[in-house]
C-alpha positions as CSV (number, residue, x, y, z in Angstrom):
1,M,13.0,3.2,-25.0
2,S,9.6,3.0,-23.2
3,F,8.8,1.7,-19.8
4,S,6.0,-0.6,-18.8
5,F,4.9,-1.8,-15.4
6,S,3.9,-5.1,-17.0
7,S,7.6,-6.0,-17.6
8,F,8.7,-4.7,-14.2
9,V,7.4,-6.1,-10.9
10,P,9.1,-4.6,-7.9
11,S,10.5,-6.9,-5.2
12,P,9.5,-6.3,-1.6
13,S,12.0,-4.3,0.5
14,F,11.5,-7.1,3.1
15,I,8.9,-9.6,4.2
16,H,7.9,-9.8,7.9
17,Y,6.8,-13.2,8.9
18,I,4.1,-13.0,11.6
19,D,4.4,-15.3,14.6
20,N,1.8,-14.1,17.1
21,N,1.4,-10.4,16.6
22,I,2.7,-7.4,14.6
23,E,5.7,-5.6,16.1
24,P,5.6,-2.0,14.9
25,L,9.3,-1.4,15.6
26,N,10.2,-3.9,12.9
27,Y,8.9,-1.5,10.2
28,P,10.6,1.6,8.8
29,E,9.3,5.1,9.2
30,C,8.8,5.8,5.5
31,P,6.0,5.9,2.9
32,G,5.3,2.6,1.3
33,V,2.9,-0.2,0.4
34,Y,2.2,-3.3,2.5
35,V,0.6,-6.5,1.4
36,M,-1.0,-8.9,3.9
37,V,-0.9,-12.5,3.0
38,D,-2.8,-15.3,4.8
39,Q,-1.8,-18.8,5.8
40,E,-2.9,-20.1,2.4
41,D,-0.7,-17.6,0.5
42,K,-3.7,-15.6,-0.6
43,V,-3.6,-11.8,-0.5
44,I,-5.9,-10.4,2.1
45,Y,-5.2,-6.7,1.8
46,T,-3.0,-4.2,0.0
47,E,-2.6,-0.6,1.0
48,Q,-0.3,2.4,0.9
49,A,0.9,4.1,4.1
50,Q,2.3,7.6,4.7
51,N,4.4,6.0,7.5
52,L,4.6,2.2,7.6
53,R,5.6,2.0,11.3
54,T,2.7,4.2,12.4
55,T,0.3,2.2,10.3
56,M,1.5,-1.1,11.7
57,K,1.3,0.4,15.2
58,T,-2.4,1.0,14.5
59,Y,-2.9,-2.6,13.6
60,A,-1.0,-3.8,16.7
61,T,-2.9,-1.5,19.2
62,S,-6.3,-0.7,17.6
63,N,-9.7,-1.9,19.0
64,S,-11.4,-1.2,15.8
65,E,-13.8,-3.8,14.3
66,S,-12.5,-3.6,10.7
67,K,-12.4,-6.8,8.7
68,V,-8.6,-6.5,8.1
69,L,-7.9,-5.9,11.8
70,S,-9.9,-9.0,12.7
71,E,-7.8,-11.1,10.3
72,V,-4.7,-9.8,12.2
73,T,-6.1,-10.5,15.6
74,K,-7.3,-14.0,14.7
75,G,-3.7,-14.9,13.6
76,N,-4.8,-15.4,10.0
77,I,-1.9,-13.2,8.6
78,K,1.2,-15.3,7.7
79,E,3.4,-12.5,6.3
80,I,3.4,-8.8,5.4
81,K,5.3,-7.8,2.3
82,I,6.7,-4.3,2.6
83,F,7.6,-2.1,-0.4
84,C,9.4,1.1,0.8
85,C,8.9,4.1,-1.4
86,Q,10.7,7.5,-1.7
87,T,7.5,9.5,-1.5
88,E,3.9,9.1,-0.6
89,L,2.9,9.7,-4.2
90,D,5.2,6.8,-5.2
91,A,3.4,4.6,-2.7
92,V,-0.1,5.7,-4.0
93,I,1.0,4.9,-7.6
94,L,2.4,1.5,-6.5
95,E,-0.7,0.6,-4.5
96,H,-2.9,1.5,-7.5
97,Y,-0.8,-0.6,-9.8
98,F,-0.8,-3.6,-7.4
99,I,-4.6,-3.6,-6.9
100,N,-5.7,-2.7,-10.4
101,S,-3.3,-5.1,-12.2
102,G,-4.5,-7.9,-9.9
103,L,-1.0,-8.6,-8.8
104,Y,-1.8,-8.0,-5.2
105,L,-5.6,-7.6,-5.2
106,G,-6.7,-8.6,-1.7
107,R,-10.1,-9.9,-0.7
108,Y,-10.7,-6.7,1.2
109,N,-9.6,-4.3,-1.5
110,N,-11.8,-2.8,-4.2
111,Q,-10.3,-1.7,-7.5
112,Q,-11.2,2.0,-7.2
113,T,-8.1,3.2,-5.4
114,K,-6.9,6.5,-4.2
115,I,-5.6,7.7,-7.5
116,K,-9.2,7.8,-8.9
117,K,-10.6,9.1,-5.6
118,R,-8.0,11.9,-5.2
119,G,-7.9,12.9,-8.9
120,F,-4.1,12.7,-9.2
121,F,-3.8,12.2,-13.0
122,K,-6.4,14.1,-14.9
123,E,-4.1,15.5,-17.5
124,T,-0.3,15.3,-17.9
125,G,1.5,18.6,-17.5
126,T,-1.3,20.4,-15.7
127,E,-1.7,21.4,-12.1
128,I,-4.3,19.6,-10.1
129,N,-5.4,20.0,-6.6
130,G,-6.0,16.6,-5.0
131,D,-6.2,16.0,-1.3
132,F,-2.7,14.7,-1.3
133,E,-1.3,16.9,1.5
134,N,-3.5,19.7,0.0
135,K,-0.7,20.7,-2.4
136,K,-0.9,21.4,-6.1
137,M,1.2,19.0,-8.1
138,K,2.5,19.5,-11.5
139,L,3.1,16.3,-13.5
140,H,5.9,16.4,-16.0
141,D,6.6,14.5,-19.2
142,H,9.9,12.7,-19.0
């Protein structure tokens, strides 16, 4: 029996509806993927995080001039869909799938995601050295 992502779309672990601002304590301290959705139900941004709470704290307290942060501060974000993952690698793979499949491709995302940049999957069953925690990973056939 084979597996295909096209027949499996994960459900969010939870959806945080934004009133006025992002409350970082509402988010778990785990790796995962978050999807920001605007008032018109359009995806603004999809990204993976090593720690969802830390990432949301950055959005809540940063003075950066990023386009995504400006959407948050203007109140244009209606909800944030949270997908908790067991490992950061799971989050990177899920983010890659969401963006490159177009399922959650946000207006501020580009389709070349971290898997291509970090060189995770060059060849199955071989060791590769990406910048993912500077560890060598061995990919196994299952």
